[in-house]
C-alpha positions as CSV (number, residue, x, y, z in Angstrom):
1,D,9.6,47.2,-27.0
2,N,9.5,50.0,-24.6
3,Y,12.8,50.3,-22.4
4,K,13.1,52.1,-18.9
5,V,16.1,52.5,-17.2
6,N,16.1,54.3,-13.7
7,H,19.4,55.5,-12.2
8,S,20.5,57.7,-9.2
9,V,23.9,60.0,-9.7
10,T,25.2,61.6,-6.8
11,H,26.8,65.3,-8.2
12,I,27.7,68.5,-6.7
13,Y,26.5,72.0,-7.6
14,I,26.3,72.7,-10.9
15,W,26.9,76.1,-12.3
16,G,26.2,77.3,-16.0
17,W,25.7,73.9,-18.0
18,L,25.3,70.1,-17.9
19,E,25.9,67.7,-20.4
20,V,24.1,64.4,-20.6
21,E,25.1,61.7,-23.1
22,T,22.9,59.1,-24.2
23,I,23.2,56.0,-26.5
24,E,20.5,54.3,-28.8
25,I,20.4,51.2,-30.7
26,G,18.3,51.8,-33.7
27,Y,17.5,54.5,-36.0
28,A,15.2,57.3,-34.2
29,K,12.9,59.3,-35.8
30,T,12.5,61.9,-33.2
31,R,14.0,62.2,-30.0
32,S,14.2,64.7,-27.0
33,A,15.5,65.3,-23.2
34,T,14.8,67.5,-20.5
35,L,16.0,68.6,-17.3
36,N,13.3,69.7,-14.7
37,S,11.0,69.7,-17.6
38,T,13.1,72.2,-19.5
39,N,14.2,70.9,-22.9
40,M,17.5,70.6,-23.5
41,T,19.6,71.4,-26.4
42,L,21.2,68.5,-28.5
43,K,24.5,69.5,-29.2
44,S,26.0,66.7,-30.8
45,K,25.2,63.4,-32.6
46,K,27.4,60.8,-33.7
47,A,26.8,57.3,-35.5
48,I,27.4,54.1,-33.4
49,D,28.7,51.0,-36.2
50,L,29.0,48.0,-33.5
51,D,30.5,45.5,-35.9
52,N,32.4,47.3,-38.7
53,D,30.0,46.6,-41.4
54,R,29.8,50.2,-42.5
55,I,25.9,50.5,-41.4
56,I,25.1,52.5,-38.9
57,D,23.6,50.5,-35.4
58,G,22.5,53.5,-33.7
59,W,23.6,57.0,-32.2
60,A,25.4,58.4,-29.2
61,C,23.5,62.0,-28.3
62,V,25.3,64.6,-26.3
63,W,22.6,67.0,-24.9
64,R,23.0,70.5,-23.0
65,Y,21.0,72.2,-20.0
66,E,22.0,76.0,-19.5
67,N,21.3,77.9,-16.7
68,S,23.3,80.7,-15.8
69,Y,21.6,80.1,-12.0
70,G,22.9,76.7,-11.9
71,F,21.1,73.9,-10.2
72,E,21.5,71.2,-7.3
73,A,19.5,68.5,-8.6
74,G,16.8,67.8,-11.1
75,T,15.5,64.7,-13.1
76,F,16.8,63.9,-16.6
77,K,14.6,62.4,-19.2
78,A,15.5,61.2,-22.5
79,S,12.9,59.6,-25.0
80,S,13.7,58.3,-28.7
81,K,11.2,57.2,-31.1
82,S,11.4,54.7,-33.9
83,A,10.5,55.6,-37.5
84,N,7.6,52.8,-36.8
85,S,6.6,54.1,-33.3
86,P,4.9,53.5,-31.0
87,W,6.2,50.3,-31.2
88,N,10.0,50.8,-30.7
89,T,10.4,53.5,-27.9
90,M,13.3,54.3,-25.5
91,N,12.8,56.1,-22.3
92,I,15.3,57.0,-19.9
93,T,14.9,58.7,-16.8
94,F,17.3,59.1,-13.7
95,Y,18.0,61.8,-10.7
96,I,20.7,64.0,-10.2
97,H,21.3,65.1,-6.7
């Protein structure tokens, strides 16, 4: 399945860095995120266990964009591809302004 979510977020001018958290259900083999086509850094990844059965159901990932000049607006894109890709791919895009 391909999942696409489009959101628009109103935000103020950002100076220095921006962090975005993505939640993925399933097990990704590869993942990435960009802001205005610039790669973001994966700062942390935390396992999610939805039903307390001690089996990992997904991941909460925190992505960071760092820029000493700041920015006022941009397009965030993230992608997560399952081990059995291309069939299970998650994509999300939203605009920050």
